[in-house]
RODO-2510 file (C-alpha; in nm, 4 decimals, decimal comma):
residues 387
     n   res          X          Y          Z
     1     m     2,7086    -3,1183     4,4648
     2     e     2,9654    -3,3657     4,5374
     3     r     2,9530    -3,6966     4,6877
     4     d     3,2698    -3,9447     4,7945
     5     i     3,2740    -4,2811     4,6047
     6     v     3,3552    -4,5409     4,8390
     7     k     3,5446    -4,7739     4,6016
     8     a     3,8481    -4,8452     4,4692
     9     p     4,0308    -4,5445     4,3066
    10     y     4,0036    -4,6183     3,9088
    11     s     4,3538    -4,6567     3,8520
    12     q     4,3799    -4,9292     4,1284
    13     q     4,0727    -5,1279     3,9237
    14     e     4,1502    -5,3885     3,7021
    15     l     3,8500    -5,3308     3,5698
    16     w     3,9986    -5,0383     3,3738
    17     a     4,3546    -5,1158     3,3698
    18     d     4,3019    -5,0987     2,9592
    19     v     4,2177    -4,7514     2,9521
    20     s     4,4353    -4,4377     2,9431
    21     p     4,2894    -4,1606     3,1465
    22     i     4,3103    -3,8196     3,0196
    23     f     4,4010    -3,5460     3,2204
    24     v     4,3596    -3,1410     3,1615
    25     d     4,6292    -2,9107     3,3044
    26     d     4,3885    -2,6300     3,3883
    27     g     4,7056    -2,3678     3,4147
    28     n     4,6805    -2,0535     3,6132
    29     s     4,3336    -2,0270     3,5646
    30     v     4,1285    -1,7070     3,7603
    31     v     3,8395    -1,9312     3,9081
    32     a     3,9120    -2,2912     3,8985
    33     v     3,7089    -2,5720     3,9748
    34     q     3,8269    -2,6641     4,2588
    35     y     3,7173    -3,0672     4,2153
    36     t     3,8255    -3,3845     4,4598
    37     p     4,1197    -3,5906     4,3926
    38     e     3,8389    -3,8656     4,3548
    39     h     3,6142    -3,6196     4,1293
    40     r     3,9172    -3,4957     3,9397
    41     e     4,0203    -3,9018     3,8506
    42     a     3,6614    -4,0145     3,7474
    43     l     3,6861    -3,7075     3,5086
    44     s     4,0339    -3,8297     3,3387
    45     y     3,8709    -4,1583     3,2557
    46     f     3,5154    -3,9906     3,1351
    47     r     3,7050    -3,8346     2,8915
    48     a     3,8543    -4,1312     2,8140
    49     v     3,5467    -4,3317     2,7240
    50     l     3,4243    -3,9824     2,5618
    51     v     3,7244    -4,0136     2,3047
    52     s     3,6843    -4,3495     2,2434
    53     g     3,2841    -4,3352     2,2560
    54     e     3,2598    -4,6671     2,4237
    55     k     2,8877    -4,7849     2,5809
    56     s     2,9370    -5,0800     2,7730
    57     t     2,8349    -5,1885     3,1818
    58     r     3,1396    -5,0262     3,3102
    59     v     3,0863    -4,6833     3,0957
    60     l     2,7440    -4,6754     3,2674
    61     e     2,8761    -4,7557     3,5961
    62     l     3,1712    -4,4504     3,5464
    63     a     2,8743    -4,2247     3,4366
    64     s     2,6674    -4,2947     3,7642
    65     d     2,9952    -4,1786     3,9774
    66     m     3,0028    -3,8676     3,7322
    67     i     2,6148    -3,7820     3,8524
    68     r     2,6495    -3,8663     4,2074
    69     l     2,9382    -3,6392     4,1937
    70     n     2,8268    -3,3419     4,0288
    71     m     2,4879    -3,3860     3,9793
    72     a     2,3870    -3,1087     3,7331
    73     d     2,6592    -3,3057     3,4994
    74     y     2,4480    -3,3097     3,1786
    75     t     2,6911    -3,4732     2,9748
    76     a     2,7434    -3,7823     3,2130
    77     w     2,3492    -3,8068     3,2310
    78     q     2,3727    -3,7960     2,8687
    79     l     2,6039    -4,1040     2,8327
    80     r     2,3900    -4,2982     3,0641
    81     w     2,1260    -4,2899     2,8542
    82     l     2,3772    -4,3524     2,5289
    83     c     2,4684    -4,7032     2,7487
    84     v     2,0841    -4,7365     2,8512
    85     e     1,9868    -4,7510     2,4867
    86     a     2,3028    -4,9520     2,3550
    87     l     2,2742    -5,2104     2,6516
    88     d     1,9340    -5,2615     2,5829
    89     n     1,8922    -5,2423     2,9771
    90     k     1,5910    -5,3075     3,2049
    91     l     1,4307    -5,0153     3,2716
    92     e     1,4122    -5,1121     3,6412
    93     e     1,8102    -4,9870     3,7533
    94     e     1,6719    -4,6466     3,5846
    95     y     1,3946    -4,6307     3,8366
    96     q     1,6411    -4,6950     4,1436
    97     f     1,8772    -4,4550     4,0240
    98     t     1,6717    -4,1640     3,9588
    99     e     1,4672    -4,2047     4,2578
   100     d     1,7600    -4,2157     4,4872
   101     i     1,8444    -3,8455     4,2901
   102     m     1,4962    -3,7244     4,3544
   103     k     1,5673    -3,7762     4,7253
   104     t     1,8737    -3,5475     4,6963
   105     n     1,8106    -3,3076     4,4683
   106     a     1,4656    -3,3197     4,3252
   107     k     1,5121    -2,9502     4,1501
   108     n     1,7604    -3,1225     3,9328
   109     y     1,6939    -3,0239     3,5715
   110     q     1,9114    -3,3654     3,4495
   111     l     1,7167    -3,6145     3,6753
   112     w     1,3590    -3,5085     3,4866
   113     n     1,5214    -3,5107     3,1757
   114     h     1,6593    -3,8274     3,1970
   115     r     1,3170    -3,9474     3,3518
   116     r     1,1092    -3,8171     3,0811
   117     k     1,2769    -4,0289     2,8609
   118     i     1,2672    -4,3307     3,0716
   119     a     0,8338    -4,2274     3,0253
   120     l     0,9112    -4,2340     2,6466
   121     k     1,0739    -4,5590     2,6122
   122     a     0,8547    -4,7569     2,8711
   123     g     0,5328    -4,6289     2,6880
   124     p     0,1867    -4,6232     2,8572
   125     a     0,2593    -4,8983     3,1456
   126     a     0,4939    -4,6877     3,2941
   127     a     0,2576    -4,3516     3,3386
   128     e     0,1432    -4,5011     3,6669
   129     l     0,5047    -4,5044     3,7583
   130     e     0,5497    -4,1651     3,6490
   131     l     0,2826    -3,9749     3,8430
   132     e     0,3500    -4,1616     4,1629
   133     f     0,7473    -4,0841     4,1051
   134     s     0,6350    -3,7026     4,0395
   135     a     0,4323    -3,7118     4,3529
   136     r     0,6816    -3,8259     4,5569
   137     a     0,8815    -3,4968     4,4615
   138     l     0,5942    -3,3050     4,5172
   139     d     0,5320    -3,4151     4,8454
   140     l     0,9087    -3,2787     4,9163
   141     d     0,7788    -2,9211     4,7516
   142     e     0,4547    -2,8969     4,6309
   143     k     0,5773    -2,6149     4,4056
   144     n     0,8892    -2,8342     4,2066
   145     y     0,8197    -2,6810     3,9040
   146     h     1,0314    -2,9913     3,7247
   147     a     0,7834    -3,2308     3,8542
   148     w     0,4812    -3,0754     3,7879
   149     a     0,5839    -3,0286     3,3718
   150     h     0,7041    -3,3767     3,4026
   151     r     0,2768    -3,4649     3,5035
   152     m     0,1975    -3,2701     3,2248
   153     a     0,4079    -3,4494     2,9815
   154     v     0,3159    -3,8115     3,1358
   155     v    -0,0574    -3,7103     3,1179
   156     e    -0,0355    -3,5501     2,8158
   157     a     0,0736    -3,8499     2,6589
   158     f    -0,1008    -4,1057     2,7745
   159     g    -0,4464    -3,8607     2,8071
   160     l    -0,4538    -3,9173     3,1928
   161     w    -0,6784    -3,6526     3,2344
   162     e    -0,9389    -3,7580     3,4735
   163     i    -0,7055    -3,9151     3,7203
   164     e    -0,5007    -3,5933     3,6947
   165     l    -0,7702    -3,3645     3,7901
   166     l    -0,8192    -3,5853     4,1013
   167     y    -0,4531    -3,4816     4,1975
   168     v    -0,5344    -3,1558     4,1590
   169     e    -0,8075    -3,0964     4,3627
   170     e    -0,6311    -3,2745     4,6095
   171     m    -0,3294    -3,0945     4,5911
   172     i    -0,5540    -2,7570     4,6360
   173     d    -0,7431    -2,9013     4,9247
   174     r    -0,4162    -2,9549     5,0999
   175     d    -0,2865    -2,6172     4,9953
   176     i    -0,5413    -2,3447     4,8647
   177     r    -0,2734    -2,0723     4,7392
   178     n    -0,0656    -2,3686     4,5666
   179     n    -0,0633    -2,1658     4,2528
   180     s     0,1182    -2,4698     4,0444
   181     a    -0,1697    -2,6930     4,1251
   182     w    -0,4079    -2,4134     3,9927
   183     n    -0,2014    -2,3806     3,6748
   184     q    -0,2419    -2,7979     3,6248
   185     r    -0,5647    -2,7162     3,6786
   186     a    -0,6098    -2,4169     3,4216
   187     f    -0,3637    -2,6806     3,1596
   188     i    -0,6391    -2,9740     3,1913
   189     m    -0,8970    -2,7394     3,1238
   190     k    -0,7004    -2,6080     2,8297
   191     s    -0,5830    -2,9595     2,6663
   192     q    -0,9359    -3,1054     2,7373
   193     l    -1,0930    -2,8234     2,5257
   194     q    -0,8129    -2,8409     2,2438
   195     l    -0,9338    -3,2028     2,1988
   196     s    -1,3169    -3,1714     2,2058
   197     a    -1,4508    -3,1941     1,8980
   198     g    -1,4815    -2,8378     1,7324
   199     i    -1,2978    -2,6445     1,9620
   200     a    -0,9647    -2,4145     1,8214
   201     d    -0,6747    -2,3351     1,9618
   202     e    -0,7000    -1,9780     1,9366
   203     q    -0,9269    -1,6762     2,0714
   204     t    -1,2477    -1,6582     1,8657
   205     t    -1,3807    -1,3380     1,8246
   206     v    -1,7446    -1,3244     1,8104
   207     m    -1,9723    -1,0644     1,6089
   208     a    -2,3231    -1,1233     1,7279
   209     s    -2,5850    -1,0068     1,5027
   210     s    -2,8040    -0,9339     1,8026
   211     p    -2,7423    -0,8511     2,1297
   212     r    -2,9360    -1,0574     2,4155
   213     i    -3,0505    -0,9372     2,8015
   214     l    -2,7923    -1,0309     3,0557
   215     g    -2,9934    -1,0018     3,3927
   216     i    -2,6991    -0,8226     3,5949
   217     p    -2,9075    -0,7350     3,9786
   218     p    -2,9291    -0,3703     4,0265
   219     s    -2,7471    -0,3182     4,3671
   220     g    -2,5002    -0,2017     4,5406
   221     i    -2,2481    -0,0395     4,3087
   222     t    -2,3848    -0,2210     4,0206
   223     a    -2,4076    -0,0930     3,6478
   224     d    -2,6591    -0,0850     3,4978
   225     l    -2,5767    -0,3625     3,2401
   226     t    -2,8890    -0,4974     3,0883
   227     y    -2,7722    -0,4527     2,7713
   228     v    -2,4719    -0,6539     2,6322
   229     n    -2,3260    -0,8679     2,3630
   230     t    -2,4104    -1,2217     2,5287
   231     s    -2,4637    -1,4343     2,1901
   232     s    -2,1517    -1,6741     2,1684
   233     n    -2,0461    -1,9681     1,9582
   234     m    -1,9236    -2,1860     2,1774
   235     g    -1,9480    -2,5732     2,1619
   236     r    -2,1483    -2,7139     2,5025
   237     v    -1,8265    -2,8872     2,6462
   238     l    -1,7216    -2,4789     2,6643
   239     e    -2,0444    -2,3768     2,8224
   240     d    -2,0001    -2,6557     3,0701
   241     t    -1,6808    -2,6595     3,1562
   242     l    -1,6870    -2,2485     3,2483
   243     s    -2,0211    -2,3847     3,4400
   244     r    -1,8529    -2,6082     3,6521
   245     e    -1,5523    -2,4299     3,7168
   246     l    -1,7022    -2,1337     3,7785
   247     t    -1,9039    -2,3253     4,0706
   248     y    -1,5399    -2,4859     4,2062
   249     v    -1,3719    -2,1354     4,1800
   250     s    -1,6402    -1,9350     4,3269
   251     n    -1,6741    -2,1973     4,6557
   252     k    -1,2931    -2,1410     4,6918
   253     i    -1,2577    -1,7731     4,6522
   254     a    -1,5513    -1,7846     4,9232
   255     a    -1,2876    -1,9834     5,1288
   256     a    -0,9913    -1,7632     5,1003
   257     p    -1,0949    -1,4119     4,9169
   258     r    -0,7546    -1,2612     4,9279
   259     n    -0,5747    -1,5426     4,7858
   260     e    -0,4737    -1,4309     4,4248
   261     s    -0,4298    -1,8080     4,2817
   262     c    -0,8192    -1,8192     4,2595
   263     w    -0,8334    -1,5309     4,1292
   264     n    -0,5453    -1,5590     3,8355
   265     y    -0,8039    -1,8938     3,7298
   266     l    -1,1294    -1,7454     3,7508
   267     l    -0,9955    -1,4973     3,5458
   268     g    -0,7980    -1,7734     3,3149
   269     l    -1,1245    -1,9506     3,2762
   270     f    -1,1977    -1,6662     2,9620
   271     t    -0,8664    -1,6940     2,7507
   272     l    -0,9412    -2,1108     2,6972
   273     p    -0,9986    -2,1789     2,3562
   274     g    -1,3019    -2,0948     2,2044
   275     c    -1,3756    -1,7346     2,4125
   276     s    -1,4749    -1,4705     2,3257
   277     p    -1,3083    -1,1545     2,4371
   278     f    -1,5875    -1,0385     2,5607
   279     e    -1,7058    -1,3821     2,7275
   280     l    -1,6475    -1,2518     3,0822
   281     c    -1,9473    -1,0320     3,0959
   282     r    -2,2032    -1,3376     3,0200
   283     w    -2,1496    -1,4841     3,3367
   284     p    -2,3726    -1,3188     3,6356
   285     q    -2,1500    -1,5564     3,9058
   286     v    -1,8523    -1,3627     3,8550
   287     y    -1,9746    -1,0082     3,9145
   288     d    -2,1838    -1,2555     4,2308
   289     t    -1,8515    -1,3365     4,3573
   290     c    -1,6640    -1,0369     4,2991
   291     m    -1,9324    -0,9052     4,4926
   292     a    -1,9320    -1,1573     4,8144
   293     a    -1,5579    -1,1530     4,8122
   294     v    -1,5803    -0,7401     4,8355
   295     t    -1,8801    -0,7761     5,0853
   296     k    -1,6161    -1,0041     5,2854
   297     a    -1,3255    -0,7922     5,2546
   298     p    -1,3843    -0,4502     5,1103
   299     s    -1,0166    -0,3622     5,0576
   300     c    -0,9293    -0,7017     4,8923
   301     p    -0,7552    -0,6277     4,5301
   302     p    -0,7825    -0,9466     4,3699
   303     a    -1,1826    -0,9108     4,3920
   304     l    -1,1420    -0,5681     4,3244
   305     a    -0,9505    -0,5832     4,0017
   306     a    -1,1812    -0,9107     3,8540
   307     l    -1,4832    -0,6548     3,9304
   308     a    -1,2804    -0,3957     3,7173
   309     e    -1,2524    -0,6906     3,4328
   310     f    -1,6288    -0,7751     3,4684
   311     y    -1,7223    -0,3948     3,4009
   312     i    -1,4663    -0,3192     3,0811
   313     a    -1,5532    -0,6827     2,9300
   314     a    -1,9201    -0,5193     2,9733
   315     a    -1,8370    -0,1988     2,8048
   316     e    -1,6115    -0,3421     2,5211
   317     s    -1,9017    -0,5527     2,4414
   318     a    -2,1388    -0,2998     2,4278
   319     v    -1,8634    -0,0911     2,1899
   320     e    -1,8742    -0,3706     1,9581
   321     v    -2,2780    -0,3173     1,9195
   322     c    -2,2418     0,0505     1,8421
   323     s    -1,9757    -0,0367     1,5658
   324     q    -2,1913    -0,2886     1,4234
   325     g    -2,2668    -0,1622     1,0611
   326     n    -2,6465    -0,3229     1,0701
   327     t    -2,7266    -0,2095     1,4098
   328     g    -3,0690    -0,0038     1,4540
   329     a    -3,0915     0,3042     1,6548
   330     f    -3,2634     0,1998     1,9216
   331     e    -3,0202    -0,0753     2,0044
   332     v    -2,7191     0,1860     1,9276
   333     d    -2,8748     0,3888     2,2633
   334     a    -2,9244     0,0999     2,4599
   335     a    -2,5630    -0,0212     2,3600
   336     k    -2,4194     0,3642     2,4836
   337     k    -2,5565     0,3991     2,7972
   338     t    -2,4586     0,0398     2,8790
   339     v    -2,0882     0,1585     2,7881
   340     r    -2,1429     0,4908     3,0200
   341     s    -2,2607     0,2618     3,2993
   342     a    -1,9916     0,0185     3,2915
   343     v    -1,7662     0,2372     3,2196
   344     r    -1,8495     0,4819     3,5524
   345     h    -1,8375     0,1595     3,7079
   346     a    -1,4897     0,0832     3,6322
   347     f    -1,3664     0,3695     3,6612
   348     y    -1,4919     0,3367     4,0638
   349     v    -1,3711     0,0082     4,1224
   350     l    -1,0292     0,1317     3,9820
   351     e    -1,0396     0,3980     4,1706
   352     g    -1,0603     0,1776     4,4902
   353     l    -0,7524    -0,0055     4,3706
   354     d    -0,5544     0,3253     4,3999
   355     v    -0,5896     0,2337     4,7662
   356     a    -0,6045    -0,1094     4,8369
   357     d    -0,3135    -0,2221     4,6391
   358     p    -0,0929     0,1328     4,6017
   359     i     0,2040    -0,0491     4,4838
   360     r     0,0459    -0,1318     4,1487
   361     a    -0,1143     0,2212     4,1175
   362     p     0,1086     0,2877     3,7718
   363     y    -0,0832    -0,0071     3,6111
   364     w    -0,4485     0,1111     3,7670
   365     a    -0,3652     0,4595     3,5883
   366     h    -0,3409     0,2571     3,2725
   367     r    -0,6314     0,0858     3,2948
   368     k    -0,8437     0,4082     3,4015
   369     q    -0,6638     0,5521     3,0634
   370     r    -0,7833     0,2162     2,8943
   371     v    -1,1584     0,2236     2,9964
   372     q    -1,1896     0,6427     2,8890
   373     m    -1,1168     0,5220     2,5160
   374     l    -1,4199     0,3121     2,5479
   375     l    -1,6324     0,6436     2,5309
   376     s    -1,4381     0,7950     2,2241
   377     r    -1,4776     0,4618     2,0902
   378     a    -1,8920     0,4331     2,1245
   379     d    -1,8747     0,8352     1,9763
   380     l    -1,9091     0,9246     2,3532
   381     d    -1,8059     1,2178     2,5611
   382     v    -1,5196     1,1444     2,7629
   383     d    -1,6120     1,3254     3,0786
   384     y    -1,6876     0,9398     3,2408
   385     m    -1,8715     1,0686     3,5028
   386     q    -2,1189     1,2486     3,2491
   387     t    -2,4535     1,0454     3,1987
***
């Protein structure tokens, strides 16, 4: 976006008398850039200082003019930063400059790149300023990707996890459907787990030596999932995180059961570092949350999808028990019973999704095929309706 510069032309300024502008004739271009006369002249002096390599106060001002004329001019932004570094300028002027730009164009890529450089140069003392700056941008647009990404960089660089968690909760309370805020919360959880001792940034497949009881209420359409692999090598930090976050997101789902942001967050919890592939089925609270939502809104696609994932995880966990060479015959029979029950109920829910969410019918068909394959892996009849 161009803005008029209220000042005398460069050619009439004594400050620039020693500089010979470099004009470029674009010729008969098919699509010529429609520069204003002010922009064309500023660009000619800009070319001249790029050639000379000058880094001075006047070049800093020239770069400012170029940015105001075209806020996406990354070369002008880069030259401005080189001048800031060369002159060892105080950053107060940069704070004000970027504040003015943000109020006009808060989604400018170059603005946020420049602001991140300022933050790195200023160090920890400026962390609060950066969070306040991005918060003002988010007041203009609560889903501004650039502002959220800037907060990620600042929070990660200076370890402001608790402060950011409070801010994210405020943003979710303001708009429970703000997917960006939910994503930020997931970022915080993942980062904190990675920083915790004993938690690696990778998926840890758990091959349990012995299955344990998972007490799933045998009501409604609940499968007989009394025999699934629930052993885990997760640390206490991850256990506490999942417990706390499941309670948090369940309360939000109760308030807005059709809000996909909440459901995506719930399922995303089980991709956190340290989670086993089947961790989902270890938590009865997931089932309870799904059933409460389905009871309140029977055709709620995200609730049904999450419920299907719960059953699939239970079936996959039981299949793993069947495949272990040291598993006794009684344990294998019990695990196969769980596979049948979980597959039958997963299929039932997925068929419900064909009706509740027909736009994704091909995807639900794909999921049903995957569910049927679990029967084969457990050496069971592929007729999933047989018990």
